C-alpha positions in Angstrom: -16.6 -23.0 -1.2 -15.3 -20.2 -3.7 -13.6 -18.5 -1.1 -11.8 -21.6 0.0 -10.7 -22.3 -3.5 -9.7 -18.7 -3.7 -7.5 -18.8 -0.6 -6.0 -22.4 -1.5 -5.0 -20.8 -5.0 -3.6 -17.9 -3.2 -1.4 -19.9 -1.0 -0.1 -22.2 -4.0 1.0 -18.9 -5.5 -1.2 -19.3 -8.4 -2.5 -16.7 -10.4 -6.2 -15.7 -9.6 -8.0 -13.6 -12.4 -11.7 -12.6 -13.0 -12.0 -15.5 -15.4 -10.9 -18.0 -12.9 -13.7 -16.5 -10.3 -16.2 -16.9 -13.3 -15.5 -20.7 -14.2 -15.1 -21.7 -10.7 -18.2 -20.2 -9.5 -20.1 -21.7 -12.5 -18.8 -25.1 -11.7 -19.8 -24.8 -8.1 -23.6 -23.6 -9.0 -23.6 -26.7 -11.3 -22.6 -29.1 -8.4 -24.8 -27.7 -5.7 -27.8 -27.1 -8.0 -27.7 -29.7 -10.7 -31.6 -29.8 -11.3 -31.8 -25.8 -11.9 -32.5 -25.4 -15.5 -31.1 -21.8 -15.6 -27.3 -21.1 -15.4 -25.7 -19.0 -12.7 -25.0 -15.2 -14.0 -21.6 -13.9 -13.2 -22.6 -10.4 -13.2 -20.1 -7.5 -12.5 -22.2 -6.5 -9.5 -22.4 -10.0 -8.0 -18.4 -10.2 -8.4 -17.8 -6.7 -6.8 -20.2 -7.5 -4.0 -18.1 -10.8 -3.4 -15.1 -8.9 -3.5 -16.3 -6.2 -0.9 -17.7 -9.1 1.3 -14.6 -11.0 1.7 -12.1 -8.2 1.3 -10.3 -9.2 -1.8 -8.0 -6.8 -3.5 -6.3 -7.4 -6.8 -2.4 -8.1 -6.7 -0.1 -7.6 -9.3 3.3 -9.3 -9.8 6.0 -6.2 -9.7 9.8 -6.4 -10.3 12.0 -7.6 -7.4 13.6 -4.7 -5.6 16.6 -3.3 -7.1 18.7 -3.8 -4.3 18.3 -6.5 -1.8 17.7 -5.4 2.1 21.3 -6.7 3.1 22.9 -3.8 0.6 20.9 -1.3 2.7 22.6 -1.7 6.0 25.4 0.4 5.4 23.4 3.3 4.1 20.9 3.1 6.8 24.0 2.7 9.5 25.3 6.0 8.1 22.1 7.7 8.1 21.3 6.4 12.0 24.9 7.8 12.8 24.0 11.2 11.1 20.8 11.5 13.1 22.3 10.4 16.3 25.3 13.4 15.6 22.4 16.1 14.8 20.3 14.9 17.9 23.0 15.1 20.3 23.1 17.9 22.6 26.5 18.8 23.2 27.6 18.6 19.2 26.4 21.7 17.3 25.3 20.7 14.0 23.8 22.4 11.2 19.9 21.3 11.9 20.5 23.2 15.6 21.2 26.4 13.4 17.4 26.7 12.3 14.6 27.1 14.5 11.9 24.4 14.8 9.5 26.9 13.1 11.6 26.9 10.0 11.6 23.3 9.5 9.3 21.4 7.5 8.8 17.7 6.4 8.4 17.5 2.9 7.3 14.0 2.6 3.8 15.2 3.5 1.1 16.3 1.4 -0.8 19.5 2.2 -4.2 20.2 1.6 -5.3 23.9 0.7 -6.4 24.5 4.5 -3.3 23.6 5.4 -1.4 25.9 3.0 -3.4 28.7 4.2 -2.4 28.3 8.0 1.3 28.3 6.7 0.6 31.6 4.9 -1.0 33.0 7.7 1.9 32.0 10.0 4.3 33.7 7.6 6.8 30.4 7.3 9.8 31.2 5.0 10.3 28.8 2.1 13.7 27.6 2.1 14.9 25.8 -0.9 17.5 23.3 -0.6 
């Protein structure tokens, strides 16, 4: 019941906060068990277990993208044309001047073991 109310609220794009869960869980408890004297204890342990059980993660409303996807079409098109030029076997390009062992992907995060492997391989550092 709590899960269904949560899904309905998310589909309606309404905010779902910790306090909403607490109030709704206590209301459901009173409806289902009206003759029970003690009140439902909405502990952090119970709530964390509920979130894990139903795979609930927090959402935050963030700012909109600074550029719309349509504005990226020209930029992406230029990038794709550049890659095609560099990959074409008959056209010599700047990237073809470097051996594959000298190329490195900078968007990867290296662990300490991987850095040791790089030092053993004696790969030179090239700053662009």
